[in-house]
N, C-alpha and C positions, 0 to 999 in steps of 0.2 A: 398266382403270384402277382402282386400289384405292378403297375407300369413303372419303368425307370426313366426319370427325366435327365436331360442333358445337364451336366455340371453338378448333379446331386450325389451325396455319398452313397456308396454301394449299400444296399439294404442288408441289415443284419439277419433278416429272416429268409434270405435267399436259399440257404441250405435246408431249412425246415420245409420250405415250399417244394423243394425238389423231391422230398419223400413221398408226396402225394401224386407224383407223376408215374405213369405205368413204367415198369422196368424196361420194357422193350423199346421205349422211346428215349431213355436216358442218354444214350450216346449222342443222338441228334441234339437234344436239349443242351447238353454240356458244350457241344461245339458252337451252337448259336449264342449261348451265354458268354463264352470266352470272347467272341468277337464284340458283342454288345458292351460288355463290361470294360473291355480294353479301350473302346473308343467313345463311350457315352457316359461314363461315370467316373468319379474320382474317389480316392480313399481319403479318410479324414486327415492323414498326416502328409499328404502331397500338396504343394502349393499350386494355385491356379496359374496357368500360363496365359500371358497377354496374347490377344489375337495378332497375327502377323500383319504388317503394314503392306497391303497389296496395292499396287499402282499400275497404271498403264502409261502415264506420261508425267513430266516434271510438275505440271500444275496440280496434280493429285496430291503432291507432298508439301504444298505451300504451308499448310497449317498443322502438319504432323508433329514437328519438333517445337515444343513450347519454349525451349531455351536457345533457339537459333539467334546468333548474334548478328549485328548489321553487316559484319564482314564474312558471313557464311551464307550458303544457299543450299536449299534442299533440292534433290533431284531423284529421278526414278532410275533404278539400276536393277536389271534382272527381276522386274516386277516387285521390287521392294524399295522403300524410301531410304535414302542415304543423305549424308551431308558432306560438303566440301568447301574449301576456301572460295570466297567470291572474288570478283574483279578487284584489282589494285586501284588505289587512288579514288575510291568511292568515299565521300564524306561519312564519318561515323560519329562525329562530335561537333557541336556548334562552336563558332569563334566567339571571342569575347575580350573584354578589357579588365585588367586587374585594378585594384584600388591603390596601387603603389604611387609614390610621388617621385619622379614622373611615372605615369602609368605604363603598363606593358600590354601589348596586343597578342593574344593567343589565336593563331590562325586555326581554321577548322582541322580537326583530327581526320586522318585518312587511313583507309584500309591498306594493309600490305601482307600478302600471303595469309589472309584469314585473320589477321590481328589488327585491332584498332590502335594505331601508334599514337603515343603522346606527342604533342606538338611543342616545339621550343618557342617560347615567347620572345618578342623583340621589344626593347625599350623605345619609347616614343621621344626620348631626349635626343634632339639633333645637335646639341652642343652650342646652340646659338642663343645669346642672351636676349636678342630682339625678336624672338618667336616664342609662341606658347606651345607647350607639349600637350597635345590633345589625342584622344583615342575614340574611334567610332567602332562599336562592336561588330558592325557588318563590313566596314571598309578598311579598318586598321588605323594606323597613326596618321596624323596630319598636323602641320605646324603653321598656323596662321600668324600674321604679324602681331607683335605685342608692343605696348607703349611702356615708357619708363626710362630712367637714366641708364647710361652705359659708359664705356670707355673706348674711344676710337684708337687707343694705343699711341696717340701723339701727345707729347708733353707741351706742345704749343697751342693746345685748345683747352677750353674749360666749358662746363655746362653741356657736355655731350648728351645726346638723347636719341632714343630709337624712333625711326621714321620709316614706315613701309617695310619693316622687317630688317632694316640695316641700321648700324650705329653711325650717326651723323655728328661730326665735330661741331663744337660750339664756337664761342668767340676766340679769335686768334690772339695769342699773347706773345708771339715771337715774330721776328721779321720774316722768317721762312721756316718751313719744316721739310719741304721738297723743292727740287730745282724749279718747278713750275711757278713757285711763289716769287722767283726773282726775275721773271720775264718782264714785268713793268719797268725794271731798272736798266734794261738794255738801251744802249745809245744809238742803235741802228747801224753801227759800223761793224761789219763782219770781220774786219781786220783786227779789231781790238780784242777779240775773244768773246766767249760766252759767259754769262753770269750763272753761277751755280750756288747751291745752298750748302754751307758748312754745317754738317749735322751735329757737330760738337757745340759750336757757339750759336747755331741757328741764325746765322747772318749770311747775307749775300756777298759773294766775292767773284772776281774774274778767274776762270779756270785757266791756269798758266799754259796748259797744253793746247788751248784753243787759240792763243794769240798767233797771228800769221807773221812769220819772219821770212822775208824774201832773200834768195841766194844772190849775193853781189858778184858772182864769178864773171858775169858777162857785162858788168857795168863799164861805162866810159865816163869821160868828164861831163858829157851832155846827155847821156842815156843811162837810165838805171832801172832795175827791177823794182816795180812798185805794186803795192797791194790795191786791188779794186774793192772799195768799201762795200759795194752792194752784194758782191759774191764771195769776197774773202780769198781771191786767187791772185797770184803774182804775174805781171806782164812787164816786158821792157817798154818803157815810155820815155819820151824826151823830157829833160828837165826844163823848168820854166825859162822863158826867154830872159837873157841878161845874167843868167847864172855864170859866175866867174869860172874861167877855164884856161887852158894853155894849149894853143894850137901848135906849139913846137917851133914856131918861126920867130927868130930873133929880130926880124924887121917889122914886127907888129907889136902893138900895145893895146891895152884895154880889151884883151880877149874876152869874149862872152859867148854863151850858148844861144843858138837861134835854130829852132826846129830840129834839135838833136845834133847840130853841127857847131863846132867851135871856130869862131872867126874873130880876127883882130884888125885894128886900124894900122895900115902900112905906114912905116916911118922911115924906111930906107930901101935901097935896092941891093940885092945880093949880087 
């Protein structure tokens, strides 16, 4: 009988060859053939089996799976290669910029439980007219200063333009648009009140609530509560010398104030 090779179909002449073997040896030959044919040959209608993936450690399985995704890892388990989800937050897709106007930045895709998640893009539009909306595929959005006309929101300026990433008002066409514009019109007397800007007429006027009114409850003929111009507070002060007054004495005349006191010229004796 010809030799049988591993993986070859079982020979069709096997039974014919058996006829030439001495009858006394047939039981032994049949036993040996049963073992050999079961382990070393295949029938024509049985598919070949792939050899088992035998491993000793994880590194033996690194190239075993051809379709292993970036979010999976191969490992050795019970002497056979297997696959499982890899660590989370491992990059599995590159970042990039879209061609939209304004552009969007797509951050790197990351692994989560063995799946490469889609990343949600973010628009590079910062909502500012005086900045440019730019995208860097590696770093993301950035908004450098841009030049050009703009509107600072004030009706009292014209020719507004972008400077250093901000909208700067042009020439003024109103007396004021904010209270600060009225500071040059202050007279330096805190008792007279503070100048403010009327936002309707865009003109400067005195704030009525800031005018100082001293309480006359403690006033006398020659002393009165007076406002101090430098600070805008009230203090009792003597009236100017010579201010007419009444000392309450019928034997005096030409009563007048002097250092807070009312004094008259004596004209009789009581």
